[in-house]
C-alpha positions as a Markdown table, in Angstrom:
| # | Residue | x | y | z |
|---|---|---|---|---|
| 1 | Met | -27.2 | -86.2 | -51.7 |
| 2 | Lys | -30.5 | -87.5 | -53.1 |
| 3 | Gln | -30.7 | -90.1 | -50.4 |
| 4 | Leu | -30.1 | -87.4 | -47.8 |
| 5 | Tyr | -32.8 | -85.3 | -49.2 |
| 6 | Leu | -35.3 | -88.1 | -49.3 |
| 7 | Lys | -34.4 | -89.1 | -45.7 |
| 8 | Tyr | -35.2 | -85.6 | -44.3 |
| 9 | Lys | -37.8 | -84.5 | -47.0 |
| 10 | Gly | -40.8 | -84.5 | -44.6 |
| 11 | His | -38.8 | -82.6 | -42.0 |
| 12 | Tyr | -37.6 | -80.0 | -44.5 |
| 13 | Arg | -41.2 | -79.4 | -45.6 |
| 14 | Asp | -42.6 | -79.2 | -42.0 |
| 15 | Asn | -39.8 | -77.0 | -40.7 |
| 16 | Phe | -39.9 | -74.7 | -43.7 |
| 17 | Ser | -43.7 | -74.2 | -43.3 |
| 18 | Leu | -43.2 | -73.3 | -39.7 |
| 19 | Ala | -39.9 | -71.4 | -40.2 |
| 20 | Tyr | -40.4 | -69.0 | -43.1 |
| 21 | Pro | -43.0 | -66.8 | -41.3 |
| 22 | Val | -40.7 | -66.6 | -38.3 |
| 23 | Val | -37.8 | -65.8 | -40.5 |
| 24 | Ile | -39.6 | -62.8 | -42.0 |
| 25 | Ser | -40.9 | -61.8 | -38.6 |
| 26 | Gln | -37.4 | -62.0 | -37.0 |
| 27 | Leu | -36.0 | -60.2 | -40.0 |
| 28 | Gly | -38.4 | -57.4 | -39.3 |
| 29 | His | -36.5 | -56.4 | -36.1 |
| 30 | Thr | -33.3 | -56.0 | -38.1 |
| 31 | Leu | -35.0 | -54.4 | -41.1 |
| 32 | Val | -36.0 | -51.5 | -38.8 |
| 33 | Ala | -32.4 | -50.7 | -38.1 |
| 34 | Leu | -31.5 | -51.4 | -41.7 |
| 35 | Ser | -34.2 | -49.0 | -42.9 |
| 36 | Asp | -33.0 | -46.4 | -40.5 |
| 37 | Ser | -29.4 | -46.7 | -41.9 |
| 38 | Leu | -30.6 | -46.6 | -45.5 |
| 39 | Ile | -32.8 | -43.6 | -45.0 |
| 40 | Ile | -30.3 | -41.6 | -43.0 |
| 41 | Gly | -27.1 | -42.7 | -44.8 |
| 42 | His | -27.6 | -40.5 | -47.8 |
| 43 | Thr | -27.5 | -37.4 | -45.5 |
| 44 | Gly | -23.9 | -38.0 | -44.5 |
| 45 | Lys | -21.5 | -40.2 | -42.6 |
| 46 | Val | -21.9 | -38.4 | -39.3 |
| 47 | Pro | -25.7 | -39.1 | -39.1 |
| 48 | Leu | -25.0 | -42.7 | -40.3 |
| 49 | Ala | -22.4 | -43.1 | -37.6 |
| 50 | Ala | -24.9 | -41.7 | -35.0 |
| 51 | Val | -27.5 | -44.2 | -36.1 |
| 52 | Ser | -24.9 | -46.9 | -35.9 |
| 53 | Leu | -23.9 | -46.0 | -32.4 |
| 54 | Gly | -27.6 | -45.7 | -31.3 |
| 55 | Asn | -28.6 | -49.0 | -32.8 |
| 56 | Ser | -25.4 | -50.8 | -31.5 |
| 57 | Leu | -26.3 | -49.7 | -28.0 |
| 58 | Phe | -30.0 | -50.4 | -28.3 |
| 59 | Ser | -29.4 | -53.8 | -29.8 |
| 60 | Ile | -28.1 | -55.1 | -26.4 |
| 61 | Phe | -31.4 | -54.1 | -24.8 |
| 62 | Met | -33.5 | -55.4 | -27.8 |
| 63 | Val | -31.9 | -58.9 | -27.7 |
| 64 | Thr | -32.4 | -58.9 | -23.9 |
| 65 | Gly | -36.1 | -58.4 | -24.5 |
| 66 | Ile | -36.2 | -61.0 | -27.2 |
| 67 | Gly | -34.4 | -63.5 | -25.0 |
| 68 | Met | -36.7 | -62.9 | -22.0 |
| 69 | Ser | -39.7 | -63.4 | -24.2 |
| 70 | Tyr | -38.3 | -66.7 | -25.5 |
| 71 | Gly | -38.7 | -68.1 | -22.0 |
| 72 | Leu | -42.4 | -68.6 | -22.9 |
| 73 | Thr | -42.0 | -70.3 | -26.3 |
| 74 | Pro | -40.5 | -73.7 | -25.3 |
| 75 | Leu | -42.8 | -74.0 | -22.4 |
| 76 | Ile | -45.8 | -73.4 | -24.6 |
| 77 | Ala | -44.5 | -75.9 | -27.2 |
| 78 | Gln | -43.8 | -78.6 | -24.6 |
| 79 | Glu | -47.2 | -78.2 | -22.8 |
| 80 | Asn | -48.9 | -78.2 | -26.2 |
| 81 | Gly | -47.0 | -81.3 | -27.2 |
| 82 | Arg | -48.3 | -83.0 | -24.0 |
| 83 | Gly | -51.8 | -81.9 | -24.8 |
| 84 | Asn | -52.1 | -79.8 | -21.7 |
| 85 | Lys | -53.9 | -76.8 | -23.0 |
| 86 | Lys | -55.4 | -75.5 | -19.7 |
| 87 | Ser | -52.0 | -74.3 | -18.5 |
| 88 | Leu | -51.2 | -72.1 | -21.5 |
| 89 | Asp | -53.2 | -69.0 | -20.6 |
| 90 | His | -51.5 | -68.9 | -17.2 |
| 91 | Leu | -48.1 | -69.1 | -18.8 |
| 92 | Leu | -49.0 | -66.2 | -21.1 |
| 93 | Ser | -50.2 | -64.0 | -18.2 |
| 94 | His | -47.1 | -64.7 | -16.1 |
| 95 | Ser | -44.8 | -64.1 | -19.1 |
| 96 | Leu | -46.6 | -60.8 | -19.9 |
| 97 | Ile | -45.9 | -59.5 | -16.3 |
| 98 | Ile | -42.2 | -60.4 | -16.7 |
| 99 | Asn | -41.9 | -58.9 | -20.2 |
| 100 | Met | -43.6 | -55.6 | -19.4 |
| 101 | Thr | -41.7 | -55.2 | -16.2 |
| 102 | Val | -38.4 | -55.7 | -18.1 |
| 103 | Gly | -39.7 | -53.3 | -20.8 |
| 104 | Val | -40.4 | -50.5 | -18.4 |
| 105 | Leu | -37.1 | -50.9 | -16.4 |
| 106 | Leu | -34.8 | -51.2 | -19.4 |
| 107 | Ser | -36.6 | -48.3 | -21.1 |
| 108 | Leu | -35.7 | -46.2 | -18.1 |
| 109 | Val | -32.1 | -47.4 | -18.2 |
| 110 | Ile | -31.8 | -46.4 | -21.8 |
| 111 | Phe | -33.2 | -42.9 | -21.2 |
| 112 | Leu | -30.9 | -42.3 | -18.2 |
| 113 | Gly | -27.9 | -43.8 | -19.9 |
| 114 | Ser | -28.3 | -41.7 | -23.0 |
| 115 | Ala | -27.3 | -38.7 | -21.0 |
| 116 | Arg | -23.8 | -40.2 | -20.4 |
| 117 | Met | -23.0 | -41.3 | -23.9 |
| 118 | Asp | -20.0 | -38.9 | -23.9 |
| 119 | Leu | -18.2 | -41.5 | -21.6 |
| 120 | Leu | -17.9 | -43.8 | -24.7 |
| 121 | Asn | -15.2 | -41.6 | -26.1 |
| 122 | Gln | -16.9 | -41.2 | -29.5 |
| 123 | Glu | -16.7 | -38.1 | -31.7 |
| 124 | Ala | -18.7 | -35.3 | -30.2 |
| 125 | Asp | -20.9 | -34.6 | -33.2 |
| 126 | Val | -21.8 | -38.3 | -33.5 |
| 127 | Val | -22.8 | -38.4 | -29.8 |
| 128 | Glu | -24.9 | -35.2 | -30.1 |
| 129 | Gln | -27.0 | -36.8 | -32.9 |
| 130 | Ala | -27.1 | -40.3 | -31.4 |
| 131 | Arg | -28.5 | -39.2 | -28.0 |
| 132 | Pro | -32.1 | -38.2 | -29.1 |
| 133 | Phe | -32.2 | -41.1 | -31.5 |
| 134 | Leu | -31.3 | -43.6 | -28.7 |
| 135 | Arg | -34.0 | -42.1 | -26.5 |
| 136 | Tyr | -36.7 | -42.7 | -29.1 |
| 137 | Leu | -35.5 | -46.2 | -29.4 |
| 138 | Gly | -35.8 | -46.5 | -25.6 |
| 139 | Phe | -39.4 | -45.3 | -25.7 |
| 140 | Ser | -40.1 | -48.0 | -28.3 |
| 141 | Phe | -38.9 | -50.8 | -26.1 |
| 142 | Ile | -42.1 | -51.0 | -24.1 |
| 143 | Pro | -44.4 | -51.6 | -27.0 |
| 144 | Leu | -41.7 | -54.0 | -28.5 |
| 145 | Met | -42.0 | -56.1 | -25.4 |
| 146 | Leu | -45.8 | -56.1 | -25.7 |
| 147 | Phe | -45.5 | -57.4 | -29.3 |
| 148 | Leu | -42.9 | -60.1 | -28.3 |
| 149 | Ser | -45.1 | -61.4 | -25.5 |
| 150 | Phe | -48.0 | -62.2 | -27.7 |
| 151 | Lys | -45.8 | -63.2 | -30.7 |
| 152 | Gln | -44.0 | -65.8 | -28.7 |
| 153 | Phe | -47.2 | -67.2 | -27.3 |
| 154 | Ala | -48.7 | -67.6 | -30.8 |
| 155 | Glu | -45.5 | -69.0 | -32.3 |
| 156 | Gly | -45.2 | -71.5 | -29.4 |
| 157 | Leu | -48.5 | -72.9 | -30.6 |
| 158 | Gly | -47.3 | -73.1 | -34.2 |
| 159 | Phe | -49.2 | -69.9 | -35.4 |
| 160 | Thr | -46.3 | -68.1 | -37.0 |
| 161 | Arg | -47.8 | -66.2 | -40.0 |
| 162 | Gln | -49.7 | -63.5 | -38.0 |
| 163 | Ala | -46.6 | -61.9 | -36.5 |
| 164 | Met | -45.0 | -62.1 | -39.9 |
| 165 | Asn | -47.9 | -60.1 | -41.5 |
| 166 | Ile | -47.8 | -57.5 | -38.7 |
| 167 | Ser | -44.0 | -57.2 | -39.0 |
| 168 | Ile | -44.2 | -56.6 | -42.8 |
| 169 | Ile | -46.8 | -53.8 | -42.3 |
| 170 | Gly | -44.8 | -52.3 | -39.5 |
| 171 | Asn | -41.7 | -52.1 | -41.6 |
| 172 | Val | -43.5 | -50.5 | -44.5 |
| 173 | Leu | -44.8 | -47.9 | -42.0 |
| 174 | Asn | -41.4 | -47.3 | -40.6 |
| 175 | Ile | -39.9 | -46.6 | -44.0 |
| 176 | Val | -42.8 | -44.3 | -45.1 |
| 177 | Val | -42.8 | -42.3 | -41.9 |
| 178 | Gly | -38.9 | -42.2 | -41.8 |
| 179 | Ile | -38.6 | -40.9 | -45.3 |
| 180 | Thr | -41.3 | -38.3 | -44.7 |
| 181 | Leu | -39.8 | -37.0 | -41.5 |
| 182 | Val | -36.1 | -37.0 | -42.7 |
| 183 | Tyr | -36.6 | -35.6 | -46.2 |
| 184 | Gly | -40.0 | -33.9 | -46.0 |
| 185 | Phe | -39.6 | -32.3 | -42.6 |
| 186 | His | -35.8 | -32.3 | -42.5 |
| 187 | Met | -35.7 | -33.8 | -39.0 |
| 188 | Gly | -32.6 | -35.8 | -39.5 |
| 189 | Val | -31.7 | -38.6 | -37.1 |
| 190 | Val | -34.6 | -37.7 | -34.8 |
| 191 | Gly | -37.0 | -38.4 | -37.7 |
| 192 | Val | -35.9 | -42.0 | -38.0 |
| 193 | Gly | -36.2 | -42.4 | -34.2 |
| 194 | Ile | -39.8 | -41.2 | -34.3 |
| 195 | Ala | -40.6 | -43.5 | -37.2 |
| 196 | Thr | -39.2 | -46.5 | -35.3 |
| 197 | Phe | -41.2 | -45.6 | -32.2 |
| 198 | Thr | -44.4 | -45.3 | -34.2 |
| 199 | Asp | -43.8 | -48.6 | -35.9 |
| 200 | Arg | -43.3 | -50.6 | -32.7 |
| 201 | Leu | -46.2 | -48.9 | -30.9 |
| 202 | Leu | -48.7 | -50.0 | -33.6 |
| 203 | Met | -47.2 | -53.5 | -33.9 |
| 204 | Gly | -47.5 | -54.1 | -30.2 |
| 205 | Ile | -51.1 | -53.0 | -30.0 |
| 206 | Thr | -52.1 | -54.9 | -33.1 |
| 207 | Met | -50.5 | -58.2 | -32.0 |
| 208 | Met | -52.1 | -58.0 | -28.6 |
| 209 | Phe | -55.6 | -57.4 | -30.0 |
| 210 | Tyr | -55.1 | -60.1 | -32.5 |
| 211 | Val | -54.3 | -62.8 | -30.0 |
| 212 | Leu | -56.9 | -61.8 | -27.5 |
| 213 | Arg | -59.7 | -61.4 | -30.0 |
| 214 | Ser | -59.0 | -64.2 | -32.5 |
| 215 | Pro | -61.3 | -67.3 | -32.3 |
| 216 | Arg | -58.4 | -69.7 | -32.9 |
| 217 | Phe | -56.8 | -68.8 | -29.5 |
| 218 | Lys | -60.1 | -69.0 | -27.6 |
| 219 | Glu | -59.6 | -72.5 | -26.3 |
| 220 | Tyr | -56.1 | -71.6 | -25.1 |
| 221 | Leu | -57.2 | -68.4 | -23.2 |
| 222 | Ala | -60.3 | -69.6 | -21.4 |
| 223 | Ser | -59.1 | -68.3 | -18.0 |
| 224 | Phe | -56.6 | -65.7 | -19.1 |
| 225 | Gly | -56.1 | -63.0 | -16.4 |
| 226 | Phe | -53.9 | -61.8 | -13.6 |
| 227 | Ser | -55.8 | -63.0 | -10.6 |
| 228 | Asn | -53.9 | -66.2 | -9.9 |
| 229 | Ile | -50.3 | -65.2 | -10.2 |
| 230 | Glu | -47.8 | -67.8 | -8.9 |
| 231 | Phe | -44.2 | -67.1 | -8.2 |
| 232 | Ser | -43.3 | -70.7 | -9.1 |
| 233 | Lys | -44.5 | -70.0 | -12.7 |
| 234 | Ile | -42.6 | -66.7 | -12.9 |
| 235 | Lys | -39.5 | -68.5 | -11.7 |
| 236 | Lys | -40.0 | -71.3 | -14.3 |
| 237 | Ile | -40.3 | -68.8 | -17.2 |
| 238 | Leu | -37.3 | -66.8 | -15.9 |
| 239 | Gly | -35.4 | -70.0 | -15.6 |
| 240 | Ile | -35.4 | -70.3 | -19.4 |
| 241 | Gly | -35.8 | -66.6 | -20.4 |
| 242 | Thr | -32.9 | -65.2 | -18.4 |
| 243 | Pro | -30.2 | -67.6 | -19.7 |
| 244 | Val | -31.6 | -67.1 | -23.3 |
| 245 | Ala | -31.4 | -63.3 | -22.8 |
| 246 | Leu | -27.8 | -63.7 | -21.6 |
| 247 | Gln | -27.0 | -65.8 | -24.7 |
| 248 | Tyr | -28.1 | -63.0 | -26.9 |
| 249 | Ile | -26.5 | -60.4 | -24.7 |
| 250 | Phe | -23.1 | -62.0 | -24.8 |
| 251 | Glu | -23.1 | -62.2 | -28.6 |
| 252 | Val | -24.7 | -58.9 | -29.5 |
| 253 | Ser | -22.8 | -57.0 | -26.8 |
| 254 | Ala | -19.6 | -58.3 | -28.2 |
| 255 | Phe | -20.5 | -56.7 | -31.6 |
| 256 | Ser | -21.6 | -53.6 | -29.7 |
| 257 | Gly | -18.4 | -53.5 | -27.8 |
| 258 | Ala | -16.6 | -53.9 | -31.1 |
| 259 | Ala | -18.6 | -50.8 | -32.4 |
| 260 | Ile | -17.3 | -48.8 | -29.5 |
| 261 | Met | -13.7 | -49.8 | -30.3 |
| 262 | Val | -14.3 | -49.0 | -34.0 |
| 263 | Gly | -15.6 | -45.6 | -33.0 |
| 264 | Trp | -12.2 | -44.8 | -31.5 |
| 265 | Met | -10.8 | -45.1 | -35.1 |
| 266 | Gly | -13.2 | -42.5 | -36.6 |
| 267 | Ala | -16.6 | -41.8 | -38.1 |
| 268 | Ala | -15.7 | -43.5 | -41.5 |
| 269 | Glu | -14.7 | -46.7 | -39.8 |
| 270 | Leu | -17.8 | -46.7 | -37.6 |
| 271 | Ala | -20.1 | -46.0 | -40.5 |
| 272 | Ala | -18.5 | -48.9 | -42.5 |
| 273 | His | -18.9 | -51.1 | -39.4 |
| 274 | Gln | -22.6 | -50.3 | -39.2 |
| 275 | Ile | -23.1 | -51.1 | -42.9 |
| 276 | Ala | -21.4 | -54.5 | -42.7 |
| 277 | Leu | -23.0 | -55.3 | -39.3 |
| 278 | Ser | -26.5 | -54.3 | -40.4 |
| 279 | Leu | -26.2 | -56.7 | -43.4 |
| 280 | Ala | -24.8 | -59.5 | -41.2 |
| 281 | Ala | -27.4 | -58.9 | -38.6 |
| 282 | Met | -30.1 | -59.2 | -41.2 |
| 283 | Thr | -28.8 | -62.7 | -42.2 |
| 284 | Tyr | -28.4 | -63.6 | -38.6 |
| 285 | Met | -32.1 | -62.8 | -37.8 |
| 286 | Met | -33.1 | -64.9 | -40.8 |
| 287 | Ala | -31.1 | -67.8 | -39.3 |
| 288 | Ser | -32.6 | -67.1 | -35.9 |
| 289 | Gly | -36.0 | -67.6 | -37.5 |
| 290 | Ile | -35.0 | -71.1 | -38.5 |
| 291 | Ser | -33.6 | -71.4 | -34.9 |
| 292 | Ala | -36.9 | -70.4 | -33.4 |
| 293 | Ala | -38.9 | -72.8 | -35.5 |
| 294 | Ala | -36.3 | -75.6 | -34.6 |
| 295 | Gly | -36.9 | -74.7 | -30.9 |
| 296 | Ile | -40.7 | -75.0 | -31.3 |
| 297 | Lys | -40.4 | -78.4 | -33.1 |
| 298 | Ser | -37.9 | -79.6 | -30.5 |
| 299 | Gly | -40.2 | -78.5 | -27.7 |
| 300 | Asn | -43.2 | -80.3 | -29.2 |
| 301 | Asn | -41.3 | -83.5 | -29.8 |
| 302 | Phe | -39.7 | -83.3 | -26.3 |
| 303 | Gly | -43.2 | -82.9 | -24.8 |
| 304 | Arg | -44.3 | -86.0 | -26.7 |
| 305 | Arg | -41.1 | -87.8 | -25.8 |
| 306 | Asp | -40.5 | -88.6 | -29.5 |
| 307 | Phe | -36.7 | -88.2 | -29.3 |
| 308 | Lys | -36.0 | -89.8 | -32.7 |
| 309 | Glu | -38.2 | -87.3 | -34.4 |
| 310 | Leu | -36.6 | -84.5 | -32.3 |
| 311 | Arg | -33.1 | -85.3 | -33.6 |
| 312 | Met | -34.2 | -85.8 | -37.2 |
| 313 | Ser | -36.1 | -82.4 | -37.2 |
| 314 | Ala | -33.1 | -80.7 | -35.6 |
| 315 | Ile | -30.7 | -82.0 | -38.1 |
| 316 | Ala | -33.0 | -80.9 | -40.9 |
| 317 | Ser | -32.9 | -77.4 | -39.4 |
| 318 | Tyr | -29.1 | -77.5 | -39.5 |
| 319 | His | -29.2 | -78.4 | -43.2 |
| 320 | Met | -31.6 | -75.6 | -43.9 |
| 321 | Val | -29.5 | -72.9 | -42.2 |
| 322 | Leu | -26.4 | -74.1 | -44.0 |
| 323 | Val | -28.1 | -73.7 | -47.3 |
| 324 | Leu | -29.4 | -70.2 | -46.4 |
| 325 | Met | -26.1 | -68.9 | -44.9 |
| 326 | Gly | -24.1 | -70.4 | -47.8 |
| 327 | Phe | -26.2 | -68.4 | -50.2 |
| 328 | Thr | -25.8 | -65.2 | -48.1 |
| 329 | Ala | -22.0 | -65.8 | -47.9 |
| 330 | Leu | -21.8 | -65.9 | -51.7 |
| 331 | Leu | -23.9 | -62.8 | -51.9 |
| 332 | Phe | -21.6 | -60.9 | -49.6 |
| 333 | Met | -18.5 | -61.9 | -51.6 |
| 334 | Val | -19.9 | -61.1 | -54.9 |
| 335 | Gly | -21.6 | -57.8 | -53.8 |
| 336 | Asn | -19.1 | -56.5 | -51.3 |
| 337 | His | -18.5 | -53.3 | -53.3 |
| 338 | Ile | -22.1 | -53.0 | -54.4 |
| 339 | Leu | -24.1 | -53.5 | -51.2 |
| 340 | Pro | -22.5 | -50.6 | -49.2 |
| 341 | Arg | -23.4 | -48.1 | -52.0 |
| 342 | Phe | -27.1 | -48.6 | -51.1 |
| 343 | Tyr | -26.2 | -46.9 | -47.8 |
| 344 | Ile | -23.7 | -44.2 | -48.7 |
| 345 | Gln | -21.6 | -43.0 | -51.7 |
| 346 | Asp | -18.5 | -42.0 | -49.6 |
| 347 | Pro | -15.6 | -43.9 | -51.3 |
| 348 | Glu | -13.7 | -44.2 | -48.0 |
| 349 | Val | -16.6 | -45.8 | -46.1 |
| 350 | Val | -17.5 | -48.0 | -49.1 |
| 351 | Gly | -13.9 | -49.3 | -49.3 |
| 352 | Ile | -13.8 | -50.2 | -45.6 |
| 353 | Ala | -17.2 | -51.8 | -45.7 |
| 354 | Ala | -16.3 | -53.9 | -48.7 |
| 355 | Lys | -13.4 | -55.5 | -46.8 |
| 356 | Leu | -15.6 | -56.2 | -43.8 |
| 357 | Leu | -18.2 | -57.9 | -45.9 |
| 358 | Ile | -15.6 | -60.5 | -47.1 |
| 359 | Ile | -15.0 | -61.3 | -43.4 |
| 360 | Ala | -18.7 | -61.4 | -42.8 |
| 361 | Ala | -19.1 | -63.9 | -45.7 |
| 362 | Phe | -16.7 | -66.3 | -43.9 |
| 363 | Phe | -18.6 | -66.3 | -40.6 |
| 364 | Gln | -22.1 | -66.8 | -42.1 |
| 365 | Leu | -22.0 | -70.6 | -41.8 |
| 366 | Phe | -20.7 | -70.4 | -38.2 |
| 367 | Asp | -23.3 | -67.8 | -37.2 |
| 368 | Gly | -26.1 | -69.8 | -38.7 |
| 369 | Thr | -25.2 | -73.1 | -37.1 |
| 370 | Gln | -24.6 | -71.7 | -33.7 |
| 371 | Val | -28.0 | -70.0 | -33.5 |
| 372 | Val | -29.8 | -73.2 | -34.7 |
| 373 | Gly | -27.9 | -75.1 | -32.0 |
| 374 | Leu | -29.1 | -72.7 | -29.4 |
| 375 | Gly | -32.7 | -72.9 | -30.6 |
| 376 | Val | -32.8 | -76.7 | -30.5 |
| 377 | Leu | -31.3 | -76.8 | -27.0 |
| 378 | Arg | -33.8 | -74.3 | -25.8 |
| 379 | Gly | -36.6 | -76.5 | -27.0 |
| 380 | Leu | -35.2 | -79.2 | -24.7 |
| 381 | Gly | -35.0 | -76.7 | -21.8 |
| 382 | Asp | -31.2 | -76.9 | -21.9 |
| 383 | Val | -30.1 | -73.3 | -21.5 |
| 384 | Lys | -27.4 | -73.1 | -18.8 |
| 385 | Val | -24.4 | -74.8 | -20.5 |
| 386 | Pro | -25.1 | -73.0 | -23.9 |
| 387 | Thr | -25.1 | -69.7 | -21.9 |
| 388 | Val | -21.6 | -70.5 | -20.6 |
| 389 | Ile | -20.5 | -71.5 | -24.1 |
| 390 | Thr | -21.6 | -68.1 | -25.5 |
| 391 | Leu | -19.9 | -66.2 | -22.7 |
| 392 | Leu | -16.6 | -67.9 | -23.3 |
| 393 | Ala | -16.8 | -67.7 | -27.1 |
| 394 | Tyr | -17.6 | -64.0 | -27.3 |
| 395 | Trp | -16.3 | -62.3 | -24.1 |
| 396 | Gly | -13.6 | -64.8 | -23.2 |
| 397 | Leu | -12.2 | -65.0 | -26.8 |
| 398 | Gly | -13.8 | -62.8 | -29.5 |
| 399 | Leu | -13.9 | -59.4 | -27.9 |
| 400 | Pro | -10.5 | -59.5 | -26.0 |
| 401 | Leu | -8.8 | -60.9 | -29.1 |
| 402 | Gly | -10.5 | -58.1 | -31.2 |
| 403 | Tyr | -8.9 | -55.5 | -28.9 |
| 404 | Val | -5.5 | -57.1 | -29.2 |
| 405 | Leu | -5.6 | -57.5 | -33.0 |
| 406 | Gly | -7.5 | -54.3 | -33.8 |
| 407 | Ile | -6.1 | -51.8 | -31.3 |
| 408 | Arg | -2.9 | -53.1 | -29.8 |
| 409 | Leu | -1.5 | -54.7 | -33.0 |
| 410 | Gly | -2.9 | -52.0 | -35.3 |
| 411 | Leu | -4.9 | -54.2 | -37.6 |
| 412 | Gly | -7.9 | -51.8 | -37.3 |
| 413 | Val | -11.5 | -52.7 | -37.9 |
| 414 | Glu | -10.6 | -55.8 | -39.9 |
| 415 | Gly | -8.6 | -57.2 | -37.0 |
| 416 | Ile | -11.6 | -56.8 | -34.7 |
| 417 | Trp | -13.9 | -58.6 | -37.2 |
| 418 | Trp | -11.5 | -61.5 | -37.7 |
| 419 | Ala | -11.5 | -62.0 | -33.9 |
| 420 | Leu | -15.3 | -62.0 | -33.8 |
| 421 | Leu | -15.3 | -64.6 | -36.6 |
| 422 | Leu | -13.1 | -66.9 | -34.4 |
| 423 | Gly | -15.6 | -66.4 | -31.5 |
| 424 | Leu | -18.5 | -67.5 | -33.7 |
| 425 | Leu | -16.5 | -70.6 | -34.9 |
| 426 | Val | -15.9 | -71.7 | -31.4 |
| 427 | Ala | -19.5 | -71.2 | -30.3 |
| 428 | Ser | -20.7 | -73.1 | -33.4 |
| 429 | Val | -18.6 | -76.2 | -32.8 |
| 430 | Leu | -19.2 | -76.4 | -29.0 |
| 431 | Leu | -23.0 | -76.0 | -29.4 |
| 432 | Phe | -23.1 | -78.7 | -32.1 |
| 433 | Val | -21.2 | -81.0 | -29.7 |
| 434 | Arg | -23.7 | -80.2 | -27.0 |
| 435 | Phe | -26.7 | -80.9 | -29.3 |
| 436 | His | -25.2 | -84.2 | -30.4 |
| 437 | Tyr | -24.5 | -85.3 | -26.8 |
| 438 | Arg | -27.9 | -84.3 | -25.4 |
| 439 | Thr | -30.1 | -85.8 | -28.2 |
| 440 | Lys | -28.1 | -89.0 | -28.4 |
| 441 | Lys | -28.5 | -89.4 | -24.6 |
| 442 | Leu | -32.3 | -88.9 | -24.9 |
| 443 | Glu | -32.5 | -91.5 | -27.6 |
| 444 | Leu | -30.6 | -94.0 | -25.6 |
| 445 | Gln | -32.8 | -93.4 | -22.5 |
| 446 | Ala | -35.9 | -93.9 | -24.6 |
| 447 | Asp | -34.6 | -97.3 | -25.8 |
| 448 | Ile | -34.0 | -98.6 | -22.3 |
């Protein structure tokens, strides 16, 4: 073990320095939903179920936006690795056009779709409260895409702390405004929706002004503007961003689809599902921060054609995520009856959530390793095969099996979660095999 540590010590240090701000920043996206659940949970299981439903549906759109914005990061990292700074501002302007277009279009889809939530066959009082909440989340999508555009640009250059600081401030604001509106002005679910919109609006504006005004980005933005838009560059960014978005969509929509199936069972089951999912999503976003840092390092090393360092750095990222997710798995097992009580005191909901957290503990390692595998492969520009893997793992296996176990065989919400665990296991193994094959191939080509 000591020899292993000494072998990768430098990579652990470099990766940690790059990763921890990204982890906190990524965690910020989930902490918004977590804060909403914690704030509203003590007002009853129906409001908590409404927030669960709204966040489950919005999460599909949010990860689509995150995935599309990731189309910029490996390209920035690769070009920076090659020392080609002059092309970076053009990549940012083209990415900004893509992201804001996606933001406006999907915000409109959310608003129109919220009117038809009754088609999901959920309890009527849950839908009634979830509809205005989802609409505020939809409004927040546009400033979220603005934030992500400039965040991914900065992180692709290795500047990761700024987005972290803005995310921390934004989450504090979300909590303060949410508590004030829910308990001070008795606005219920609408209050947490307004708080989330306010948080993301200020985050987007702040991140944009920081990147455009900071002296450290001046050399990268010498000719930033929208006068020389080229379809080839838009196509290049979409070539990475679209598959990455699909990867996120396939995984998160599987959990959102699971939430809809759980909703057929009742408000208590849906509230418990939201509690366990929000905790699992928080650890997932922490792992995705390590994944994002791994992608940046892989992109830099790929641009420099230093494939040995690329593989060493990637393996170090795998080690780091195994340690992190091993700790969270232990936390879920030990605190499975304690953690749900931070959300709600209802004994029925707490009991169901406690069982789900045991299952969540089992899939922590698989969830962490699969997301790191995706991040490393993105840094190489390898996105198509991983997208097929995620589709097969979550929609070809996890969700259909969840329906069979949970609904047809009557195993309930636990059956659905065991099926999702199997999907994560399959994705984790296949992505690691893909990583091993691609990096070994690059090393062999470099030696020829």
